[in-house]
N, C-alpha and C positions, 0 to 999 in steps of 0.2 A: 410694801405696796408697789414700789418701782419694779422689784424683781418679778412680782406676780403679773404686773402689766406687761412687762417685756416678754415673759413666758407665754402669756395668752396671745399677745400680738403675733409672736412668732408662730404659734400653733395655728392661727388663722391662715397664715400664708404657707404653712407646711401641708395644709389641706386645700382642696379646691374652693372652699367657701369664701375665703378672703378675695381671691382672684375673680371668682364669679360675680360677687356682689359689687366690687369696685368696677369691674369691666362692664357690668350691666348698667350701672348708674352713669358711667362715662359715655357709654355707647348711646344711651338715650339723650344725655345732654348734647352729645355731638349731633345727633339727628335733629333736635329742636333748634340748636344754634345754626345748623346748616339752613334750616327753613328761615331763620332770621336773616342770614346772609342773602338768601334768594329774594326776600322781601325788600332788601336794600334799605331797611329802616332799623336803626338801633333801638327804637322805642319799643320793639317787640321783645327785647331781652328780658324784661320783667315778666312777660307772658310765658316765656320759656321756663323761668324759675317756678312760676305758678303751676304750670302743667307738671313739671318734674316733682313738685311737692307731693302729689298723689302717688307717683311711682316710688319715691323714696320711702314713703310710709308703708308701702307693700314689701320693700326689700329689707327694712330694719328688722322685722321679725325673724328673718333668716339669719341675720347677723347675731341676734341675741339668743336664739333658741338653744345654742349649745353652752351658754355661759356656765350654768350650774347643772342642767339636766344631764349632760354628758358625764360630769363628775359623779353625780348620784347614781346613774346607771352603771358606771364602771367601778363603783365603790371607792373611787380615788378621793372622794370628798372627805373621807375619814382621815386620810393622811394630811389633807389640807387643813382640816379643823384642829388637828393636834399639833400643827406647826407653831413655832414660837412667834406668832404674829396675830394681831387683833383681827376680829371678824370684819370690822369696818375697813381695815386695810385690804383684806381679801376682796371685799365687795368693790371697793374703789379701784383696785387693780383690774378686776373683771370689767367694770364699767369703762374705765379709761381705754382699755384695749379695744372694746367694741366701738367706743366713740371714735377712736383713732382710725379704724377701718372706714367708718362713715365719713369722717372729716377728710381723709385722703381723697375720697371720691368727690366730695363737695368742693374742696380746694381746687381739684382738677378742673372744675367747671370754669374757673377764672381764666384758664388758658385761652379758650376761644373768645371769651369776653375781652381779654386784653388785645387779641388780634383784631377783633372788630373795633375796639376803641382806637387802634392806630389809624384806621381809615374813616372814623366818624367821631362824633362828639356825644357819646351816650351820657345819661344822667347817672353819674357814679354814686350819688347818694342813694338813688333808687336801687342800683345794682348791689351795693354793699348792704343796704337794708334787707333785701331779699336773701342775700348770702348769709348775713348774721342771723336773721330770723330762722332760716333753714337749719343752721347749726344749733340754735337754742331749742327749737321744736324737736329736732332730731335727738338731741341729748336727753330731753325729757322723756321721749318715747323709748329711748335705749334704757334709761333708768327703770321705766315701767317693765320693759321686756326682760331685763335682768332679774327683777323681782319675780315675775311670773315664771321664769325659768327655774328659780329656786324652789318652786312649789311642786314640781313634777320631775320624774325621771325620763319622761318622753319628750324628745326634742320636737316631735310633730305637734303634740298637745301644746307645748310652750309657744311654738310658732303660730298656731291657729288662734290661740287665746290672745296673743299680742296683736295679731292681725285684726281680731274682732274688736279689741279695745281701740285700736287705731281707727277703724271704720266708725265706731261709736262716737269718738271724739270729733271726727270730721263732720258727721251729720247731727251732732248735738244741738247746734244752733237751730235746726229745723224743728226741734221739739217745742220751741216757743210758739209755733203757729198752732199747736194743738192744745194749748192751755191758756186760760185767761187769768190765771192766778199771778198777781204782780210779784209776789214773793218768789215763786218758782221761776218766773221769767228772769228776775234779777239774779237769782242764784245760778241759773244756767249761763247767763251772760258773764257772771264772775268767774266760773270755772271753765268756760269755753276756751279751748286752746286756739280755735280759729279767731275768736275775738281778740285774744292777746297777740296773735300772729299778724293780724291785718295791718297794724301801724308800720311794721317793718316793710311790708310790700309797697308802702307809700313813701319809703325812705325816711320814716320817722323812728328814731331810736328811743322808744318809750321806756322810761325807767321802771314804771310799775309792771310792764310786761316782762322786762328782764328779770326783775325780782320774782315775779310769778313763776317763770320757767325754772329759775335757779332753786326756788322753794320746792317745786315738784321733784326736781332731781334729788335734793337733800332728803325729802320725805321718803322717797322710794329706796334710796340707798340705806336710810335708817331702818325701814321695814325689812329690807333684805338682810341687813346685819342682825336684826332681832330674830329673823327666821333661822339664820345660821347658828346664832347663839343657842336657840332652843334645840337645834339638831346636835350641837356640840355636847350639851348637858344630857341629852337623851341617849 
């Protein structure tokens, strides 16, 4: 697993994808934190994370689109599947590499926050809540993106499909306004990523939300492993 993760992470930065994704996220963070500085109020830091949340959900499909699609298109997945390593380890290696790219950019957002914190007294609970929530939500989306990448040999299809799922999850809460069925409304509220993410934006580290995101990650890693397993035997 570690060897695969290192190989994949290295491949991200041997191609422009890793640099472009990290640079784009950091550039946007820099822009919004510059606006926070101009406002002369550290209370807007949480708003910067809230705005960046939408942008990062658009960039994650670019990070995950090559996970398995490239291997399938180049037929290198056969060598990977016949390697003396379990399919779960393969999937975990791919997932960790993609998450590392996203995490590098997200951790980088703490640099301007720290600078702002030197000259003001921001709510660190609020900041770390947004930061931790972004990592969890992002990790769940990456797990979904890796799974979708294993279903096609086209990176474009994988990216568009992941982007579509990302948009669906963002607007899922709005579906409660078009139904009066209490069961459906409750179900939407339970599976809603936004509902689970909201406590973090308020500086609340909700255990049930943490378990929810970790469960989503585990489920999609399992599904991807089963997909690879079927490909191995076929």
